[in-house]
C-alpha positions as CSV (number, residue, x, y, z in Angstrom):
1,M,176.1,312.6,90.2
2,R,175.6,309.0,91.2
3,K,179.3,308.7,92.2
4,I,179.1,311.8,94.4
5,I,176.1,310.3,96.2
6,I,177.9,307.0,96.7
7,I,181.0,308.8,98.1
8,I,178.8,310.9,100.5
9,V,176.9,307.8,101.7
10,A,180.2,306.0,102.2
11,L,181.7,308.9,104.2
12,F,178.6,309.1,106.3
13,I,178.5,305.4,107.1
14,S,182.2,305.4,108.0
15,Q,181.6,308.1,110.5
16,L,178.9,306.0,112.2
17,T,180.8,302.9,112.6
18,G,183.9,302.5,114.7
19,C,186.6,299.9,114.6
20,I,188.8,298.4,117.3
21,V,192.4,299.2,116.5
22,F,195.4,297.6,118.2
23,N,199.2,298.0,117.8
24,N,200.3,294.4,117.6
25,V,199.4,290.8,118.4
26,S,201.7,288.0,119.6
27,Y,201.2,284.3,119.7
28,E,202.9,281.6,121.8
29,V,201.6,278.2,120.5
30,N,202.5,275.0,122.3
31,V,201.9,272.1,120.0
32,N,201.5,268.4,120.9
33,D,202.5,265.6,118.6
34,D,198.9,265.0,117.5
35,G,198.5,268.7,116.4
36,S,196.5,269.8,119.4
37,G,197.8,272.3,121.9
38,T,197.4,275.6,123.6
39,A,197.7,279.2,122.3
40,L,198.5,282.3,124.3
41,V,197.4,285.4,122.4
42,T,198.4,288.9,123.6
43,I,196.9,292.0,121.9
44,E,198.6,295.2,122.8
45,D,197.4,298.8,122.9
46,I,193.7,298.5,122.2
47,N,191.9,301.6,120.9
48,T,188.8,302.7,119.0
49,D,188.6,305.0,116.0
50,G,184.9,305.7,116.8
51,K,183.9,309.4,116.3
52,S,180.6,309.5,118.3
53,K,179.8,308.6,121.9
54,E,177.5,305.8,120.7
55,V,180.1,304.2,118.5
56,I,182.8,304.5,121.2
57,D,180.4,302.9,123.7
58,E,179.7,300.1,121.3
59,D,183.5,299.4,120.9
60,V,184.0,299.6,124.7
61,N,181.1,297.1,125.2
62,S,182.6,294.9,122.5
63,I,185.8,294.5,124.5
64,L,184.8,295.0,128.1
65,I,181.4,293.1,128.1
66,Y,181.4,290.7,125.2
67,G,185.1,289.8,124.9
68,L,185.9,289.8,128.6
69,K,182.8,288.6,130.3
70,S,180.2,287.1,128.1
71,P,179.6,283.4,127.8
72,E,178.5,284.0,124.2
73,F,182.1,284.9,123.3
74,V,183.3,281.6,124.7
75,V,180.6,279.6,122.9
76,E,181.4,281.3,119.6
77,Q,185.1,280.6,119.9
78,K,184.4,277.0,120.9
79,K,182.4,276.6,117.6
80,A,185.5,277.9,115.8
81,G,187.6,275.3,117.5
82,K,189.1,277.5,120.3
83,D,188.3,276.3,123.8
84,I,188.9,279.5,125.8
85,T,190.6,278.7,129.2
86,S,191.2,282.3,130.2
87,R,190.7,285.9,129.1
88,N,192.0,289.0,130.8
89,L,192.5,292.7,130.2
90,L,195.2,294.7,131.9
91,V,196.6,298.2,131.6
92,E,200.4,298.6,131.2
93,R,202.0,301.9,130.7
94,G,198.6,303.5,130.1
95,K,197.7,301.0,127.3
96,L,194.9,298.4,127.4
97,N,196.1,294.9,126.5
98,A,194.2,291.6,126.2
99,I,195.5,288.2,127.0
100,V,193.6,285.1,125.8
101,R,194.5,281.5,126.3
102,Y,192.8,278.7,124.5
103,N,193.1,275.0,123.7
104,F,192.7,273.6,120.2
105,N,192.5,270.2,118.6
106,D,193.9,271.2,115.2
107,I,196.9,273.6,114.7
108,K,195.0,275.1,111.7
109,I,192.7,276.8,114.1
110,V,195.6,279.1,115.1
111,E,195.6,281.7,112.4
112,G,195.7,278.9,109.7
113,I,199.1,277.4,110.7
114,Q,199.7,274.4,108.6
115,Y,201.7,271.2,109.2
116,E,203.5,269.3,106.5
117,D,206.1,266.9,107.9
118,P,208.6,268.0,109.0
119,Y,207.5,271.6,109.2
120,Y,204.8,273.9,110.6
121,Y,204.3,277.1,108.6
122,L,202.1,280.2,108.5
123,T,201.6,282.0,105.2
124,I,200.7,285.7,105.3
125,S,200.4,288.6,102.9
126,P,203.6,290.3,101.8
127,E,202.2,293.6,103.2
128,D,201.9,292.1,106.8
129,S,204.7,293.0,109.2
130,I,206.3,290.3,111.2
131,I,207.9,291.9,114.3
132,S,209.5,288.7,115.7
133,T,209.4,285.0,115.5
134,N,211.4,281.9,116.6
135,G,210.9,280.5,113.2
136,Q,212.5,281.2,109.8
137,I,210.9,283.8,107.5
138,T,210.8,283.4,103.7
139,K,209.5,286.0,101.4
140,T,208.3,286.0,97.8
141,A,206.4,288.7,95.8
142,D,203.1,286.9,96.6
143,Y,203.5,285.9,100.3
144,Q,205.6,285.7,103.4
145,R,205.9,282.5,105.3
146,I,207.1,281.7,108.8
147,I,208.5,278.1,109.0
148,W,209.2,276.1,112.2
149,D,210.8,272.7,112.3
150,K,208.6,270.1,114.0
151,S,211.2,269.7,116.7
152,I,210.2,273.2,117.9
153,K,207.2,272.7,120.3
154,T,206.5,276.3,121.1
155,L,205.8,278.4,118.0
156,K,206.2,282.1,118.6
157,F,205.4,285.1,116.4
158,K,204.5,288.7,116.8
159,M,202.7,290.8,114.1
160,F,202.3,294.5,113.7
161,S,198.6,295.6,113.2
162,D,198.3,299.4,113.2
163,D,200.0,302.6,114.3
164,T,198.2,303.4,117.5
165,N,200.1,306.7,118.0
166,R,198.2,308.4,115.1
167,N,195.5,311.0,115.6
168,G,191.9,310.1,115.8
169,L,192.3,307.0,118.1
170,I,191.0,306.8,121.6
171,S,192.6,304.4,124.1
172,L,190.2,302.0,125.8
173,A,192.4,301.8,128.9
174,P,190.5,304.6,130.8
175,Y,187.2,302.9,130.1
176,Y,188.5,299.6,131.5
177,L,189.9,301.3,134.6
178,K,186.6,303.1,135.1
179,E,184.7,299.8,134.9
180,K,187.2,297.8,137.1
């Protein structure tokens, strides 16, 4: 009986909370010799899986108000080592995309990229999908790693996040166009 109650509560809570879902994310990271630099992050096809108007509105506000306009977002990111220099939303082919540019003082701030002379590398889960990179990919049973020689000053990689063509997702593009 206790297991049934837990399952019912979990299902109920999952219906109340939405989640921002996007198709893929790409990074273009320009690295200086001292490990500082700039990152350009592009998030493509932003959606919500919210089921109620309240949850959808919360996700819309999260992107359109907090992420795009609020100074609090910039302050939070600065505390995390990302000095936001620009943030934009745009609709392309009916899909909402976000573009964020930031400066950093330590390459580790960018998704945990590490540097060990003479290489930069990013270690990710074996389940993650790398769409493209200008680095070399190595795979083991425990992880995948993208490796760039230090002579490469612009590190690029694109990762798959989620299938945004599946049922139950609502594009945030119309909400952005309505607010614009």
